[in-house]
N, CA, C and O of each residue as an XYZ file, in Angstrom:
480
protein
N       0.853     -1.169      0.000
C       0.000      0.000      0.000
C       0.897      1.229      0.000
O       1.912      1.278      0.695
N       0.507      2.205     -0.782
C       1.287      3.431     -0.894
C       0.429      4.627     -0.483
O      -0.695      4.795     -0.958
N       0.980      5.455      0.409
C       0.286      6.673      0.808
C       0.633      7.740     -0.223
O       1.769      8.210     -0.290
N      -0.363      8.118     -1.029
C      -0.145      9.100     -2.094
C      -0.108     10.519     -1.550
O       0.792     11.286     -1.890
N      -1.078     10.882     -0.705
C      -1.096     12.225     -0.131
C      -1.330     12.140      1.366
O      -2.106     11.311      1.842
N      -0.649     13.004      2.098
C      -0.817     13.117      3.543
C      -0.860     14.602      3.830
O       0.166     15.280      3.776
N      -2.045     15.114      4.134
C      -2.249     16.554      4.213
C      -2.784     16.947      5.589
O      -3.691     16.307      6.121
N      -2.206     18.013      6.157
C      -2.702     18.587      7.395
C      -3.360     19.919      7.065
O      -2.803     20.710      6.304
N      -4.548     20.180      7.630
C      -5.234     21.454      7.401
C      -5.549     22.119      8.735
O      -5.966     21.461      9.688
N      -5.346     23.428      8.789
C      -5.640     24.260      9.967
C      -4.929     23.787     11.234
O      -5.432     23.988     12.339
N      -3.779     23.168     11.080
C      -3.047     22.661     12.235
C      -1.564     22.641     11.893
O      -1.187     22.453     10.736
N      -0.719     22.837     12.914
C       0.715     22.767     12.690
C       1.120     21.310     12.475
O       0.575     20.399     13.097
N       2.071     21.116     11.595
C       2.564     19.776     11.313
C       3.385     19.282     12.494
O       4.453     19.819     12.785
N       2.890     18.273     13.161
C       3.561     17.679     14.307
C       4.060     16.305     13.880
O       3.267     15.462     13.460
N       5.350     16.074     13.981
C       5.940     14.819     13.502
C       5.380     13.610     14.256
O       5.168     12.552     13.664
N       5.141     13.766     15.557
C       4.595     12.660     16.344
C       3.201     12.257     15.879
O       2.902     11.071     15.743
N       2.350     13.250     15.636
C       0.999     12.957     15.142
C       1.039     12.349     13.749
O       0.287     11.423     13.445
N       1.914     12.870     12.912
C       2.028     12.340     11.554
C       2.484     10.878     11.592
O       1.947     10.040     10.868
N       3.464     10.578     12.426
C       3.940      9.197     12.542
C       2.852      8.282     13.083
O       2.696      7.155     12.612
N       2.093      8.762     14.077
C       1.020      7.945     14.652
C      -0.026      7.595     13.591
O      -0.413      6.435     13.453
N      -0.472      8.591     12.855
C      -1.497      8.355     11.835
C      -0.940      7.480     10.724
O      -1.628      6.579     10.245
N       0.296      7.730     10.307
C       0.913      6.950      9.243
C       1.027      5.473      9.649
O       0.664      4.588      8.875
N       1.532      5.208     10.864
C       1.669      3.821     11.331
C       0.306      3.147     11.462
O       0.152      1.970     11.138
N      -0.674      3.896     11.937
C      -2.016      3.347     12.107
C      -2.599      2.912     10.762
O      -3.156      1.821     10.646
N      -2.470      3.764      9.754
C      -3.041      3.451      8.447
C      -2.257      2.358      7.724
O      -2.829      1.605      6.936
N      -0.964      2.268      7.983
C      -0.168      1.216      7.339
C      -0.519     -0.162      7.905
O      -0.217     -1.178      7.280
N      -1.147     -0.207      9.067
C      -1.602     -1.484      9.619
C      -2.728     -2.090      8.796
O      -3.045     -3.268      8.957
N      -3.336     -1.299      7.917
C      -4.384     -1.831      7.045
C      -3.821     -2.834      6.044
O      -4.573     -3.611      5.455
N      -2.511     -2.822      5.849
C      -1.889     -3.735      4.892
C      -2.106     -5.194      5.271
O      -2.139     -6.059      4.396
N      -2.254     -5.477      6.556
C      -2.466     -6.865      6.951
C      -3.790     -7.401      6.410
O      -3.933     -8.608      6.213
N      -4.753     -6.519      6.169
C      -6.014     -6.943      5.570
C      -5.921     -7.007      4.055
O      -6.619     -7.801      3.424
N      -5.068     -6.179      3.466
C      -4.988     -6.057      2.015
C      -3.877     -6.899      1.403
O      -3.854     -7.093      0.188
N      -2.974     -7.391      2.203
C      -1.777     -8.047      1.697
C      -2.024     -9.187      0.736
O      -1.312     -9.303     -0.262
N      -2.992    -10.024      0.994
C      -3.235    -11.198      0.171
C      -4.069    -10.909     -1.066
O      -4.222    -11.781     -1.921
N      -4.611     -9.699     -1.177
C      -5.431     -9.369     -2.338
C      -4.573     -9.189     -3.587
O      -5.048     -9.439     -4.695
N      -3.338     -8.765     -3.434
C      -2.435     -8.622     -4.556
C      -2.804     -7.513     -5.528
O      -2.399     -7.558     -6.690
N      -3.551     -6.534     -5.086
C      -3.958     -5.419     -5.935
C      -3.227     -4.156     -5.498
O      -2.935     -3.992     -4.314
N      -2.928     -3.262     -6.437
C      -2.307     -2.002     -6.025
C      -3.317     -1.138     -5.269
O      -4.480     -1.037     -5.659
N      -2.854     -0.521     -4.187
C      -3.730      0.321     -3.375
C      -3.066      1.672     -3.160
O      -1.863      1.753     -2.908
N      -3.855      2.725     -3.260
C      -3.391      4.087     -2.993
C      -4.220      4.652     -1.855
O      -5.445      4.526     -1.848
N      -3.551      5.277     -0.889
C      -4.225      5.833      0.274
C      -4.001      7.341      0.303
O      -2.877      7.815      0.137
N      -5.075      8.084      0.514
C      -5.032      9.539      0.647
C      -5.561      9.886      2.033
O      -6.663      9.479      2.400
N      -4.776     10.637      2.804
C      -5.140     10.972      4.177
C      -5.156     12.488      4.338
O      -4.251     13.183      3.875
N      -6.190     12.989      4.995
C      -6.257     14.402      5.356
C      -6.618     14.478      6.831
O      -7.594     13.870      7.272
N      -5.823     15.229      7.594
C      -6.061     15.364      9.024
C      -5.937     16.828      9.403
O      -5.186     17.583      8.784
N      -6.678     17.219     10.424
C      -6.574     18.588     10.910
C      -7.795     19.027     11.681
O      -8.616     18.212     12.103
N      -7.901     20.338     11.859
C      -9.052     20.911     12.536
C     -10.125     21.232     11.506
O      -9.830     21.647     10.385
N     -11.368     21.032     11.905
C     -12.460     21.342     10.990
C     -12.672     22.851     10.885
O     -13.093     23.345      9.839
N     -12.385     23.583     11.956
C     -12.465     25.045     11.930
C     -11.241     25.615     12.632
O     -10.651     24.961     13.491
N     -10.869     26.813     12.270
C      -9.681     27.427     12.862
C      -9.983     28.158     14.169
O      -9.080     28.348     14.983
N     -11.219     28.567     14.386
C     -11.511     29.407     15.541
C     -12.091     28.656     16.746
O     -12.090     29.220     17.840
N     -12.573     27.448     16.616
C     -13.102     26.703     17.759
C     -11.957     26.108     18.563
O     -10.924     25.737     18.005
N     -12.144     26.019     19.875
C     -11.087     25.544     20.752
C     -11.413     24.210     21.419
O     -10.501     23.520     21.875
N     -12.692     23.829     21.488
C     -13.040     22.578     22.161
C     -14.186     21.888     21.442
O     -14.858     22.467     20.589
N     -14.384     20.627     21.816
C     -15.425     19.829     21.173
C     -14.829     18.926     20.098
O     -13.623     18.680     20.072
N     -15.675     18.450     19.235
C     -15.236     17.559     18.165
C     -14.720     18.388     16.989
O     -15.406     18.567     15.982
N     -13.514     18.879     17.143
C     -12.979     19.779     16.123
C     -11.897     19.129     15.268
O     -11.546     19.664     14.216
N     -11.360     17.984     15.698
C     -10.309     17.325     14.929
C     -10.925     16.311     13.976
O     -11.794     15.525     14.352
N     -10.455     16.347     12.738
C     -11.041     15.513     11.695
C      -9.934     14.749     10.970
O      -8.883     15.300     10.643
N     -10.199     13.473     10.733
C      -9.317     12.642      9.911
C     -10.180     12.011      8.838
O     -11.247     11.462      9.116
N      -9.702     12.098      7.612
C     -10.420     11.547      6.471
C      -9.431     10.705      5.664
O      -8.317     11.154      5.391
N      -9.824      9.503      5.284
C      -8.953      8.628      4.499
C      -9.740      8.021      3.347
O     -10.892      7.617      3.501
N      -9.091      7.967      2.196
C      -9.678      7.371      1.006
C      -8.707      6.315      0.494
O      -7.549      6.613      0.201
N      -9.182      5.096      0.391
C      -8.374      3.976     -0.083
C      -8.879      3.572     -1.457
O     -10.030      3.164     -1.614
N      -8.011      3.689     -2.448
C      -8.388      3.363     -3.824
C      -7.833      1.988     -4.185
O      -6.622      1.772     -4.225
N      -8.752      1.077     -4.443
C      -8.433     -0.265     -4.911
C      -9.024     -0.354     -6.313
O     -10.109      0.183     -6.537
N      -8.366     -1.005     -7.264
C      -8.946     -1.084     -8.610
C     -10.388     -1.582     -8.571
O     -10.669     -2.675     -8.080
N     -11.292     -0.763     -9.095
C     -12.702     -1.114     -9.134
C     -13.492     -0.708     -7.900
O     -14.709     -0.892     -7.871
N     -12.837     -0.160     -6.879
C     -13.529      0.173     -5.638
C     -12.817      1.318     -4.931
O     -11.589      1.406     -4.969
N     -13.573      2.185     -4.293
C     -13.022      3.270     -3.474
C     -13.653      3.154     -2.092
O     -14.875      3.204     -1.950
N     -12.811      2.998     -1.077
C     -13.278      2.911      0.301
C     -12.922      4.220      0.995
O     -11.808      4.722      0.848
N     -13.872      4.772      1.754
C     -13.676      6.076      2.362
C     -14.196      6.064      3.792
O     -15.232      5.469      4.088
N     -13.451      6.738      4.680
C     -13.875      6.862      6.074
C     -13.504      8.245      6.578
O     -12.491      8.820      6.178
N     -14.346      8.769      7.466
C     -14.130     10.096      8.031
C     -14.593     10.091      9.482
O     -15.582      9.444      9.826
N     -13.868     10.819     10.330
C     -14.245     10.899     11.733
C     -13.891     12.267     12.291
O     -12.819     12.803     12.012
N     -14.799     12.827     13.083
C     -14.556     14.078     13.812
C     -14.628     13.759     15.302
O     -15.627     13.224     15.782
N     -13.563     14.090     16.027
C     -13.495     13.787     17.454
C     -12.798     14.917     18.201
O     -12.367     15.906     17.607
N     -12.698     14.749     19.514
C     -12.071     15.738     20.376
C     -10.548     15.645     20.345
O      -9.863     16.572     20.777
N     -10.010     14.528     19.834
C      -8.565     14.311     19.750
C      -8.241     13.718     18.386
O      -9.003     12.909     17.856
N      -7.125     14.118     17.829
C      -6.732     13.654     16.501
C      -6.437     12.150     16.495
O      -6.718     11.457     15.517
N      -5.873     11.663     17.589
C      -5.555     10.230     17.660
C      -6.824      9.378     17.711
O      -6.885      8.314     17.095
N      -7.817      9.836     18.431
C      -9.085      9.105     18.510
C      -9.758      9.089     17.139
O     -10.319      8.070     16.738
N      -9.706     10.194     16.429
C     -10.278     10.257     15.089
C      -9.544      9.307     14.148
O     -10.172      8.649     13.318
N      -8.217      9.229     14.271
C      -7.433      8.303     13.440
C      -7.800      6.853     13.755
O      -7.896      6.028     12.846
N      -8.003      6.539     15.024
C      -8.410      5.184     15.407
C      -9.767      4.831     14.808
O      -9.958      3.721     14.311
N     -10.707      5.769     14.855
C     -12.035      5.525     14.288
C     -11.971      5.302     12.785
O     -12.666      4.435     12.256
N     -11.145      6.076     12.093
C     -11.001      5.915     10.645
C     -10.382      4.556     10.328
O     -10.815      3.874      9.399
N      -9.378      4.168     11.093
C      -8.749      2.858     10.898
C      -9.778      1.733     11.068
O      -9.847      0.817     10.249
N     -10.567      1.813     12.127
C     -11.575      0.777     12.383
C     -12.609      0.713     11.262
O     -13.017     -0.376     10.859
N     -13.032      1.857     10.760
C     -14.029      1.897      9.691
C     -13.459      1.313      8.389
O     -14.129      0.528      7.717
N     -12.237      1.691      8.039
C     -11.635      1.143      6.825
C     -11.390     -0.358      6.956
O     -11.580     -1.100      5.992
N     -10.973     -0.811      8.129
C     -10.773     -2.248      8.343
C     -12.093     -2.998      8.166
O     -12.122     -4.074      7.569
N     -13.180     -2.432      8.682
C     -14.486     -3.069      8.529
C     -14.888     -3.130      7.058
O     -15.393     -4.150      6.590
N     -14.663     -2.034      6.330
C     -15.029     -2.008      4.913
C     -14.191     -2.993      4.099
O     -14.705     -3.632      3.181
N     -12.909     -3.118      4.427
C     -12.046     -4.066      3.716
C     -12.502     -5.495      3.970
O     -12.568     -6.299      3.041
N     -12.819     -5.822      5.234
C     -13.306     -7.165      5.556
C     -14.601     -7.467      4.811
O     -14.797     -8.579      4.318
N     -15.481     -6.478      4.731
C     -16.743     -6.652      4.012
C     -16.485     -6.893      2.517
O     -17.111     -7.762      1.909
N     -15.577     -6.136      1.939
C     -15.234     -6.298      0.526
C     -14.636     -7.673      0.258
O     -14.979     -8.321     -0.731
N     -13.745     -8.118      1.135
C     -13.150     -9.441      0.962
C     -14.204    -10.538      1.083
O     -14.136    -11.546      0.379
N     -15.172    -10.347      1.968
C     -16.261    -11.312      2.094
C     -17.101    -11.376      0.828
O     -17.517    -12.456      0.409
N     -17.350    -10.233      0.225
C     -18.108    -10.195     -1.026
C     -17.343    -10.900     -2.142
O     -17.928    -11.665     -2.909
N     -16.042    -10.647     -2.234
C     -15.229    -11.306     -3.260
C     -15.187    -12.814     -3.049
O     -15.268    -13.584     -4.005
N     -15.063    -13.227     -1.802
C     -15.045    -14.657     -1.482
C     -16.382    -15.305     -1.856
O     -16.401    -16.422     -2.372
N     -17.491    -14.620     -1.603
C     -18.810    -15.144     -1.942
C     -18.961    -15.302     -3.454
O     -19.540    -16.282     -3.921
N     -18.443    -14.338     -4.222
C     -18.511    -14.437     -5.677
C     -17.682    -15.603     -6.186
O     -18.094    -16.287     -7.123
N     -16.516    -15.845     -5.585
C     -15.694    -16.979     -5.985
C     -16.412    -18.297     -5.706
O     -16.410    -19.201     -6.541
N     -17.008    -18.398     -4.557
C     -17.721    -19.634     -4.199
C     -18.934    -19.846     -5.095
O     -19.233    -20.975     -5.482
N     -19.624    -18.774     -5.421
C     -20.781    -18.883     -6.298
C     -20.348    -19.366     -7.679
O     -21.021    -20.205     -8.279
N     -19.240    -18.851     -8.184
C     -18.730    -19.291     -9.474
C     -18.312    -20.742     -9.437
O     -18.557    -21.480    -10.392
N     -17.681    -21.172     -8.346
C     -17.279    -22.570     -8.211
C     -18.499    -23.473     -8.135
O     -18.482    -24.586     -8.662
N     -19.558    -23.005     -7.484
C     -20.782    -23.790     -7.376
C     -21.417    -23.991     -8.756
O     -21.920    -25.074     -9.056
N     -21.395    -22.958     -9.586
C     -21.960    -23.051    -10.935
C     -21.174    -24.060    -11.754
O     -21.759    -24.878    -12.463
N     -19.854    -24.006    -11.660
C     -19.022    -24.954    -12.410
C     -19.262    -26.383    -11.929
O     -19.319    -27.308    -12.738
N     -19.400    -26.565    -10.630
C     -19.647    -27.901    -10.090
C     -20.977    -28.435    -10.594
O     -21.078    -29.607    -10.955
N     -21.994    -27.592    -10.624
C     -23.316    -28.030    -11.124
C     -23.256    -28.375    -12.600
O     -23.947    -29.294    -13.038
N     -22.456    -27.672    -13.376
C     -22.308    -27.979    -14.796
C     -21.640    -29.331    -14.987
O     -22.027    -30.099    -15.867
N     -20.633    -29.627    -14.161
C     -19.936    -30.902    -14.263
C     -20.862    -32.062    -13.892
O     -20.813    -33.120    -14.520
N     -21.682    -31.874    -12.901
C     -22.614    -32.919    -12.468
C     -23.625    -33.216    -13.556
O     -23.977    -34.375    -13.774
N     -24.097    -32.184    -14.244
C     -25.108    -32.362    -15.289
C     -24.551    -32.962    -16.572
O     -25.316    -33.439    -17.411
N     -23.252    -32.947    -16.737
C     -22.662    -33.538    -17.938
C     -22.545    -34.993    -17.738
O     -22.071    -35.702    -18.626
């Protein structure tokens, strides 16, 4: 998996936060590793507004491009790390769902072939 863009908005670039988000999103590779498809990840993190000081003002948005499919997750929270965790969990859920759909299509195709062989 390759991170194509990593953008911070309305916030100072903090190396610790960038490393945390980067490591968190790279953990998605364990779900994607066996698919063998090229994946591009776009991440945007920062404050949703420049003038608010408290509340759910930190936002992380990630878009994962897989050939034929685009998976997207967004979270607004009180802390940037919590928002990154929520985005990671959402993308992991979407990847698992996609893999389940692909597995179901493979099994359905195998079932059709098996029925054809039986009828011959």
